[in-house]
C-alpha positions as CSV (number, residue, x, y, z in Angstrom):
1,M,141.9,141.7,112.9
2,A,142.0,138.2,111.1
3,T,145.3,136.3,111.9
4,K,148.0,137.4,110.2
5,E,149.8,135.0,107.3
6,S,153.2,134.4,105.8
7,Y,151.5,134.9,102.3
8,L,154.9,136.1,100.7
9,T,158.0,134.2,101.4
10,A,161.8,133.6,99.9
11,E,160.5,131.1,98.1
12,N,156.7,132.0,96.7
13,I,157.1,135.8,96.3
14,N,157.9,135.7,92.4
15,T,155.7,133.0,92.1
16,I,152.6,135.0,94.1
17,T,153.1,138.4,93.2
18,S,153.4,137.0,88.9
19,E,149.7,135.7,89.8
20,V,148.6,138.8,90.8
21,L,149.9,141.0,88.7
22,S,149.0,138.8,85.9
23,Q,145.4,138.8,87.5
24,L,145.1,142.8,87.8
25,R,146.5,143.3,84.0
26,R,144.2,140.4,82.7
27,D,140.7,142.3,84.7
28,I,141.4,145.9,85.5
29,R,142.1,148.6,82.9
30,Q,145.6,150.1,82.6
31,R,147.1,153.6,81.5
32,D,150.5,153.6,79.8
33,I,151.9,155.9,82.0
34,P,155.7,156.3,81.1
35,F,158.4,155.7,84.4
36,I,160.7,158.7,84.2
37,P,163.6,158.4,86.7
38,E,164.6,161.7,86.7
39,E,161.3,162.7,87.4
40,S,160.9,160.0,90.4
41,A,161.5,159.5,94.6
42,L,161.4,156.3,96.3
43,L,159.1,156.3,99.6
44,I,159.6,153.4,102.1
45,I,156.3,153.4,104.3
46,D,156.6,152.6,108.2
47,M,159.8,149.6,107.8
48,Q,160.2,149.9,111.2
49,M,160.6,147.3,113.7
50,Y,157.4,147.5,114.8
51,F,156.5,146.0,112.0
52,T,159.9,144.2,110.7
53,D,160.8,142.2,114.0
54,P,159.6,139.2,115.1
55,H,159.6,139.7,118.7
56,S,157.2,142.1,118.1
57,H,153.3,142.2,118.3
58,A,152.8,144.2,115.4
59,Y,155.5,141.9,113.1
60,I,153.9,141.1,110.0
61,P,155.6,137.9,108.9
62,A,154.6,138.9,104.9
63,C,156.8,141.6,105.6
64,K,160.1,139.6,105.6
65,P,161.0,138.7,101.6
66,I,160.3,142.2,100.7
67,I,163.0,143.7,102.4
68,P,165.7,143.0,100.0
69,R,163.4,144.1,97.3
70,I,163.2,147.4,98.7
71,K,166.6,147.8,99.8
72,E,167.4,146.8,95.9
73,L,165.5,149.7,94.6
74,A,166.5,152.0,97.7
75,E,170.4,151.1,96.4
76,A,169.5,151.9,92.7
77,F,167.6,155.1,93.4
78,S,170.7,156.2,95.5
79,A,173.0,155.5,92.9
80,Q,171.5,157.8,90.4
81,D,171.3,159.9,93.0
82,R,167.5,159.9,93.3
83,P,165.3,160.7,96.4
84,V,164.5,158.3,98.8
85,F,162.3,158.8,101.2
86,C,161.6,156.7,104.7
87,T,158.3,157.3,106.7
88,M,158.6,156.5,110.6
89,H,155.0,156.1,112.0
90,C,154.5,157.5,115.6
91,N,152.0,158.9,117.3
92,T,151.2,160.5,121.0
93,D,147.9,161.0,122.7
94,A,147.9,164.6,121.2
95,D,148.3,163.6,117.5
96,A,146.9,159.9,117.4
97,G,143.4,161.0,116.8
98,R,140.9,157.8,115.7
99,M,144.2,156.0,115.4
100,A,143.6,156.2,119.0
101,V,140.0,153.7,118.6
102,W,141.4,151.8,115.8
103,W,144.1,150.5,117.6
104,K,144.4,149.3,121.4
105,D,147.7,150.7,121.5
106,L,149.9,153.6,120.2
107,L,153.5,153.4,118.4
108,N,155.6,156.0,120.6
109,K,158.8,157.3,120.1
110,E,159.5,155.5,123.6
111,N,159.2,151.6,122.0
112,R,162.1,150.0,121.5
113,Y,160.7,148.7,118.1
114,S,160.0,152.1,116.4
115,S,163.3,152.9,114.8
116,I,163.6,151.4,111.1
117,T,165.3,148.1,110.7
118,S,168.7,148.4,110.7
119,D,167.9,146.5,107.0
120,L,167.0,149.2,105.3
121,I,169.2,152.2,106.6
122,I,169.6,153.7,103.8
123,P,172.8,156.5,103.7
124,G,171.3,160.1,102.5
125,A,167.6,158.8,103.1
126,Y,165.8,161.4,104.3
127,T,163.5,160.9,107.3
128,I,159.2,162.2,107.5
129,K,157.9,161.0,110.7
130,K,154.1,161.1,110.4
131,T,151.1,161.0,112.7
132,Q,148.5,159.3,110.4
133,Y,148.1,156.6,107.7
134,D,148.9,159.7,105.3
135,G,152.4,160.5,104.8
136,F,151.5,163.8,103.3
137,Y,148.9,164.3,106.5
138,Q,150.7,167.5,108.2
139,T,154.1,166.3,107.4
140,E,157.2,167.7,105.2
141,L,157.0,165.1,102.6
142,E,154.5,167.1,99.7
143,S,157.1,170.1,100.1
144,E,160.3,168.3,99.5
145,L,159.0,166.0,96.8
146,Q,158.2,169.8,95.0
147,N,161.5,171.1,96.0
148,R,162.8,168.4,93.6
149,D,160.8,168.8,91.1
150,I,159.5,165.3,91.5
151,K,156.7,164.1,89.4
152,T,156.7,160.1,90.4
153,V,156.6,158.5,93.4
154,V,157.6,154.8,93.9
155,I,155.4,153.7,97.3
156,T,157.1,150.5,99.0
157,G,156.7,149.1,102.5
158,V,154.1,148.4,105.2
159,M,151.2,147.9,105.3
160,T,149.7,147.7,102.0
161,H,146.2,148.5,102.9
162,L,146.3,151.0,105.2
163,C,149.7,153.7,104.6
164,C,150.9,152.8,102.1
165,E,146.8,152.9,100.2
166,T,146.5,155.9,101.7
167,T,149.5,157.6,100.8
168,A,149.0,156.7,97.3
169,R,145.8,157.9,97.1
170,S,147.2,161.0,98.9
171,A,149.9,161.2,96.1
172,F,147.6,160.9,93.4
173,I,145.3,163.8,94.6
174,R,148.0,165.8,94.4
175,G,149.1,165.4,91.1
176,Y,151.9,162.8,91.3
177,N,152.8,159.6,89.1
178,V,151.7,156.8,91.9
179,F,154.3,153.4,90.8
180,I,154.1,150.3,93.6
181,P,155.9,147.4,92.9
182,L,153.6,144.9,94.7
183,D,156.8,142.5,95.6
184,A,158.1,145.7,98.1
185,T,155.2,145.9,99.9
186,A,153.3,143.4,102.2
187,T,150.3,143.6,104.6
188,S,148.7,141.5,107.2
189,T,146.9,139.0,105.2
190,Y,146.5,138.2,101.5
191,R,143.2,139.1,101.0
192,L,143.9,142.3,102.6
193,Y,146.7,142.5,100.1
194,L,144.9,141.4,96.8
195,A,141.9,144.0,97.7
196,S,144.3,146.5,98.3
197,L,146.2,146.3,95.1
198,T,143.1,145.8,92.9
199,T,141.4,149.3,93.8
200,L,144.7,151.1,93.6
201,S,145.1,149.6,90.1
202,D,141.9,150.8,88.9
203,G,142.3,154.3,88.9
204,F,145.4,155.6,91.4
205,A,148.7,153.5,90.9
206,S,150.4,151.5,88.3
207,I,151.3,148.1,89.7
208,V,154.8,146.7,88.9
209,T,157.5,144.6,89.7
210,T,160.8,145.9,91.4
211,R,162.7,144.1,88.6
212,E,160.2,145.6,85.9
213,L,161.3,149.3,87.7
214,L,164.9,148.7,87.5
215,S,165.4,147.0,83.9
216,K,162.7,148.1,82.0
217,P,163.5,151.1,79.0
218,G,164.4,154.0,81.1
219,G,164.4,152.2,84.4
220,I,166.3,153.2,87.4
221,E,169.7,151.2,86.8
222,Q,169.9,152.2,83.5
223,G,170.2,156.3,84.3
């Protein structure tokens, strides 16, 4: 894996994400899909200490500045009684499958970094435990969304090009509208971040900013 990059920081996150969004909207065809808060759920993907704690070998430096954006979204969803789901990745030797081949070690429940970061403990959030990149694979996520008559998912968290992208594609083929606030997701390098958002925006997801979801007409803050 390439050296991890702090391509997003508290100082540059607005500038970088604005530049990326401008490029995507200039180069990629867009679909005018309305964001309807009453039919939406927030997915927070794998914001565990394994990825968010600088002492962990799997730390993603670019994840630090996205935490306040995710928290703002989670608080807005919760305030409007909209569901928030937090996935937790956890493997055993029996369920890891090809993850064990691609990664030199597995994140298991005994790992002290397996817990969700304390900055994103959301009262009332529903925890989904998963074993693969896909948040839908052999989990209760789809049934929980169906039970709440959800038609749109907002995907945040890490890593943009792995678990977030796989879950977004999986949501799309299940018939959900997918929105990804690009200032609320991060991965190991800028190249992977841009590549993932580019391919997703060309046929799977609406790429937006946190502020657009919160403040545009019909946005989650306005109820």
